[in-house]
N, C-alpha and C positions, 0 to 999 in steps of 0.2 A: 319876265313878262314883259320885259323890254322887246324891242324888234330884235331877231338876230340880224347879223351882218350878213349880206348877200354871199351865198358862198361858204360858209360857216357848216350849214346846215348837212353840205354835201361832204365835206370834210369828215365829218362825225360818224357820218353813214359808210365813207370808207374804212374809216378806223376799225368801227363795230364789226364792219365785214370782215375786213382781215384777223382780228381777233377769233371769229367762230370760224376761218378755215384754218388758222393754226392750230385752234382745239381740236377742230375735225383732224387733222391729220396725226396730232397726238394720240387722239382713242385708236385711229387704223392702227398706228407703231405699236401700241398697249397691245392691242387685239392679234397682231402680225406676232410679238414676243409670246405671246400666251401659247399660240398655237404652234410656235417652236419648242419651246419647252416643254408641252404636251409631244410632241413628236420625238423629242430625245429621250423622255420618259419612258417612252413606249420602244423605241430601239432597245435602250439598255434593257429594259425588262424583257424583252424578246430576247437580245443576246444572252443573259442570264441564263434562262431557259433553255437556250439551245444549248450552251454549253454543258448544263447539267446531266445531258444523255450522252456524251463524250466521254468514251472511254479514257481518254489519255487525259494525266492531271492538269488543269486549267486555271491558272490565277488572271484573274480580270483586275487591272490597274486603271484609277481613274488619270488624267492627264497629270497631276502633281506626284502621282507615284506612288498615292494611298490606294490600299486593296478596294475595289468597288466588291467583288463577288469572286470566291472559290468555287470549285464544284466538288460534286461528293468522292470522286476520283483523288483531287486533290487533299480533300479532307483525311482521309484514308491513309494516304502516303506520309503526310505530314504530320498528323493528330490534334490537328485545329479540326474548331466547325468555322463555317462561313460569317455565321452571326458574331463569333468574338473577335474575328481578323477584320472584321469590315471597318474602314475607316482611318486602319493604323497603316505607317509606313511600312515598304514591303521588307526593308531591310531587317523589322523586326521580325520577322518570319522565314524570312530564306537566308539563314544563318550559315555562314562556312566559306563564303565566298564572294569576291568582290568583283568578279569579271561580269556582271550583269550590270553594271553602271553604265559602263560604256556604249551596249546593246539597248539600255532604257534611253539614253539620250538619243540614240540614231531613231529610235521607235518615236520618240517626240517630233521629230520630223520628218516621221512618215518612212523612213527606211527601213526596211525589215531584216532582223538578222537570223536568218534560217538555221544556223546551228553556232550556238556559242562554244560548243563542244564540252565534252565530259567535266565537270563538276563534283566537289563532295558538298553535299547540303547537312543539315542536322534535323531531324525529327523534333517533337517536342519535348521529348524525354533526354533528348541531347545524344542521341543514338545517329553516329553518321552513316550517310548512305550515299553510292555514286548515281548521279542522276545527267541525261543528258538534256538540254534545256534551249529551245526557241523562243526567241521574243519575235513578237507580230505586231504592227500598228492597225488598229481596227478605224479605218476610213470612211466617211459619209460625205459624196461629193466635196470631195478633197480636203476634208475638213477632220482634224483628228478626233475622235469619240471615246476611244480608250485604248489601251495597251494589254495585250493576251503576251502573258509567260507561260509556255508548254512545259511541263517536266514528265519524263519517263525515268523511272526508278530503274536501274540496271543492274540492281543487287544479284538477284537468280542469275544472269547473264554472265556477269564477272566470276562468281562462284562457279559455274558450270566450267568456264574458262580455266578457274584456277584449278578444280578438280582434272581438267584434260590434262593438264601443265604437270600436275602432280601424277598422276599415271603414267605419262609418258617419262617422268624423271624417274620413277620405280622402274618402269619397264628398262631402261639403261641401267640404272643401279643395279638391278637384278641380274643382268649378262654380267655384268662386271663383277658383283660379287661371286657371281656361280665360278668365273676363271679363277678368281682369285683364293677360293675357296678349295678348289681342285688343287691347286697349285701347292698352298700350304697344308692341305691333307696328307699328300703322300710323304712328305719327310717326318709329319708327325707320326704318321702309321709306322714309321721305319725305325725312327728312335723308341715308340713305345714295343715294339717286335723286337728290338735290340736287348732293350733293359726287360723285359720278361723271357728271354733269353740267359742274360745274367743272371738273373734273379735266381731262374731253375737251378743252378750252379751253386749257388751259394746257401749256407746252413743258415738256422733261424737265429741263430748266434752271433752268426757273422754280422758286424758293423755295416756292413755295407747294403745289406739286405734293407735297412730303413731308406737309405737313399736312395735306390733302385725303387722301392714302392712308392715314392714320393714322386720319381719321373712319371711312372705307369700313372700316377693317378693327376697329375698334372698334364699330362697327354690327353686322357680321359675328359678332364676339361676344358681343354682346347678344342678336342673335337664336339664336346656340347655346347660352345660358344659359337663354332662354325655353324654350328645345324643352324642355331638360333638364328645368326645374322643372315643364314641363306632362305630362311623361313619368313624372316622380317622383310626380308627384300623382294620377296615373290609376291605376286599377285595372288589374292586369295580365288582360285577357281573352285569352285564348289560343285561337287556329286551329289544333289540333291534325292534323297527317296525318304518316304514316311517312315516317321520313328515314334513307335510307343513308349511314353517317356518312363513310366513307371518299369517297365523291366529294362529300358536301358542303363537307367541309374543302378538298379539293382546289382546287373552285371558287372560296372562300371565298379560299384562299392565293393566287390566280392574278390574284384582283383587285389585289391589294397588291403584285404583282412590279414595275410601273413606280416605285412610290414605295420599295420596296425598293432598286433599282436606282439610283435618285437618291441614297439615303441610305447605299450601301454598304453593304447589309446583307445577308448571305448566309441565307436560309431554307430549313428543313428539315421534310419531312412523316414522319411514320411512324406507321404504321398494323398495328396487330395483326391478324392475320388470322381470329383470334376474334371481331373487334369487327364486329356486321352493321347492326345498325339502332336508332333509337329513336322513340321519339312525340314528336313537337315541335312547334313551331310556327317554321318557318322565319324569317319578319320578325323576331320576338322573340330569337333563338338569334345572328343576323347582329347583332344590339345588341350582344349580349352577346360574341362575339368579335372583334369590330368593335373595341369597348373595351378589351378586353384587348390587341388586338395593336398599336392605336395606344399606349396606355400603355407598351408594351415601346418601339415606335419613337421614343417621345420622349424616354424615359428613355436611350437608347442613342446621343441624339444628344451625350451628354458624353462617355459613354465606352462601347465594346463595339460587336458588329460582327455577332452572331448569334443569328437567332429560330428556333426551333424550338416543331411541334407535335406533339403525342405523345399516339395514341390507344390504350389497353389495355382489357381487359375485366377486371373486378374483382367483389369482392362487398362488399354495405355491412356494417353492425354485425350485421342478423337474416339475413344469407347471401342477401338479394336480388341479382342481377344487376345491376350499374350500368358506363357505360361511362364510364371516365375521363380525359377529353380535357386534357393540360396543356401549356400556354403558357410558353414559357421563353426569357430572354434572358440574355444575359451582361453585363447595364448595370451600374451604379454599386451596385443595391441600394437597398430601401425602409430609411430610418434605423429605428432599432430603436423608437424612442419612438413611431412612427407606425403599426408593422404590426398591433398589436391593434386600432387604429381605424381602419382604413385603409377598410372598408366603412361606415362612420360619415357622414351626411350633412357636405356642404363642408369634408370633409377632404380635402386633394390634397398632393402632390409636387412639382406642377407650377404654374410661376406663373399660367401662361395657363388653368389648367384650372378647370370650374367647381366640382368636388368631390361632385358628383353621378353620374359616370359607373360608378363601381363599384357604389354603393347602390341604382343602376337594375340595373345587372346582377345583382347578390344577388338582388333582388327577382324579377327572369323566370327566375333559376337556381330558387329556391325555389317559386315558381307552378307548376314542371313537376316538382315533388317531387324536386328535386335539390340540391347542396350545393355550395358555393365555399369555398377556402380558400387560404391563401397561405403560401408558405416564403420566404425572403429573405434575403440576406448579402452583404455588398461581393463583387461579381464575377457574381451570380446571382440572378434571380428567377421563382419558380415560381407560375402563378397556377392550380390544380387544380380541374376543373368536372368534378362526377358527374353523370348522369343516368340514369334507371333505362332498362336494355337491354329490348329485344323479343328474345327467342329464337326460332329457329326460324321457323316461318311464322305466329307472333302477331301480332297486330295489333290 
């Protein structure tokens, strides 16, 4: 209530004015920050929406290298959903390489690494796959908004390259093998012919007769081995034609009836009425089923007396019609330790086998766009050959 000193009221007014200006500036700053945050959120949402429509796999990282978002292509390649990896460190997902770290450090500085190079990463289930990786910074007005990792799964490219290299190798191997077989076969034939002439002049009681017969048998076995090596090294060039499955299998088994009779083996043929035709090379398929039947007959020399060939109509994993032909015997079965390797070269259960018969069989079936598998246990063995079916009048 006392009289205020002169000039004091002016000082208070200045203080109040300064405080009000400070509050106003603070309000403007808060409003600006809110606007920037809203703009940042809009940019991130727009970016996420954009990469969702890109065919290439994209992983969007925050500036601290945690995952902001992955697009559907990346979900498919890696096996993760975007929701479950958001917020995780990239190293928890991109497992298998440490070559990304330098590129990410460069991206944080605003420098793009157009090609990290080929790396090996792992899918969610642990399956490794080759990939080409690029790392790009996402800049807005020279400020780092996010970091993009672009992945390209090159598994198919690598597989195609491996197939081409394999075919080239097989072509060279085929030429070399053909030359070697020719050079070896001539002296073997000369030895066999000479042994036959020697044997023709010996009586059945002559002790040398058995030695000569062993030489002839060994020459025959070596010729068979050379033929198998030649077939294994050749490319499978097929001469396809329409084959009626029922009549074809019947003719094939008819050729074996004399040998079945000599070995005391009963044979059975069962054809599903739905089975009609396949597109195949008759000579090549003859080799397939001759190998399977011959192996069954040899196995049943130890035990067993029944061979069955069954043909049914089935479908493969993608629903395409397949003719499933099963060759079964009731012999001793394939030893468990050999079942998984039975189609590998030089793996055989027969003392007189070359170990190439089933390998060649699988090559021929695969060339027909089919598959072959085996089920075996003591007392039974089943070889299942699946070949694409021709339905109706299609050829």
